[in-house]
VMD Tcl script that draws the C-alpha trace (Angstrom):
set ca {
  {0.00 0.00 0.00}
  {1.53 3.36 -0.97}
  {2.07 5.85 1.79}
  {0.14 9.09 1.76}
  {1.97 12.35 1.55}
  {0.69 13.26 5.01}
  {2.26 10.13 6.50}
  {5.60 10.77 4.75}
  {5.57 14.37 5.93}
  {4.75 13.28 9.48}
  {7.72 10.87 9.46}
  {10.02 13.56 8.02}
  {8.95 16.21 10.52}
  {9.33 13.87 13.48}
  {12.70 12.59 12.26}
  {14.00 16.13 11.89}
  {12.76 17.02 15.37}
  {13.69 13.89 17.32}
  {17.16 12.30 17.08}
  {15.95 9.27 19.10}
  {13.21 8.63 16.54}
  {15.73 8.80 13.66}
  {18.03 6.32 15.40}
  {15.10 4.02 16.17}
  {14.01 4.03 12.51}
  {17.52 3.14 11.37}
  {17.89 0.43 14.01}
  {14.48 -1.07 13.19}
  {15.28 -1.21 9.47}
  {18.57 -3.00 10.11}
  {17.04 -5.44 12.62}
  {14.21 -6.32 10.24}
  {16.61 -7.04 7.40}
  {18.82 -9.16 9.64}
  {15.81 -11.13 10.88}
  {14.73 -11.96 7.34}
  {12.05 -9.34 6.74}
  {14.16 -7.46 4.25}
  {11.16 -6.02 2.36}
  {9.84 -4.18 5.42}
  {13.39 -3.25 6.43}
  {14.00 -1.69 3.00}
  {10.72 0.24 3.23}
  {11.64 1.67 6.62}
  {15.14 2.47 5.39}
  {13.65 4.30 2.41}
  {11.47 6.36 4.79}
  {14.55 7.06 6.91}
  {16.57 8.21 3.89}
  {13.74 10.44 2.65}
  {13.32 11.95 6.12}
  {17.01 12.59 6.73}
  {19.81 12.76 4.15}
  {17.74 12.35 0.98}
  {18.71 10.31 -2.04}
  {20.69 13.08 -3.78}
  {23.01 13.59 -0.81}
  {23.29 9.81 -0.37}
  {24.30 9.58 -4.04}
  {27.13 12.04 -3.43}
  {28.31 10.17 -0.35}
  {28.18 6.66 -1.82}
  {28.79 7.26 -5.55}
  {25.65 5.22 -6.27}
  {23.20 7.07 -8.56}
  {20.12 8.33 -6.73}
  {17.81 6.50 -9.12}
  {19.62 3.23 -8.35}
  {19.35 3.93 -4.62}
  {15.62 4.57 -4.96}
  {15.18 1.27 -6.80}
  {17.36 -0.58 -4.28}
  {15.11 0.48 -1.42}
  {11.86 0.26 -3.36}
  {9.29 -2.56 -3.10}
  {11.11 -4.77 -5.61}
  {14.63 -3.69 -4.72}
  {17.48 -6.13 -4.48}
  {20.60 -4.27 -3.33}
  {23.95 -6.00 -3.52}
  {25.66 -6.58 -0.18}
  {28.40 -4.11 -1.17}
  {25.89 -1.34 -1.90}
  {23.69 -2.10 1.10}
  {26.59 -2.12 3.55}
  {28.05 1.01 1.98}
  {24.77 2.84 2.46}
  {24.37 1.54 6.03}
  {27.93 2.58 6.91}
  {27.28 6.10 5.66}
  {23.92 6.39 7.44}
  {25.41 5.18 10.72}
  {28.26 7.70 10.42}
  {25.82 10.48 9.52}
  {23.64 9.61 12.52}
  {26.62 9.17 14.86}
  {25.77 5.59 15.82}
  {27.43 2.19 15.50}
  {25.21 -0.87 15.42}
  {26.75 -4.23 16.13}
  {25.65 -7.83 15.95}
  {25.96 -9.96 19.06}
  {25.07 -13.59 19.60}
  {21.94 -14.26 21.62}
  {22.39 -15.79 25.01}
  {20.87 -19.24 25.33}
}
mol new
graphics top color blue
foreach p $ca { graphics top sphere $p radius 0.5 }
foreach p [lrange $ca 0 end-1] q [lrange $ca 1 end] { graphics top cylinder $p $q radius 0.2 }
display resetview
């Protein structure tokens, strides 16, 4: 289901106002992709990118064309590991966070 402009604007406004919300969006996207729900993770990551750095600035930072980035994080996107991790590394640096993977305790 496509998002309404009002919803996208609400996400953008809140992300610009609340650093904790931005970090939570980024963390949620990464956790979803790692847990196997990469489609939802990509959708949240796309919302995060639109609400923060934007695809044009991300293009400049990663040397990946903005149109390719938009497709990568679209509903049928299939980013390569190299491109995905490059984007995630830049977004983490931009946000000032470092996410890490740890084994679960049994």
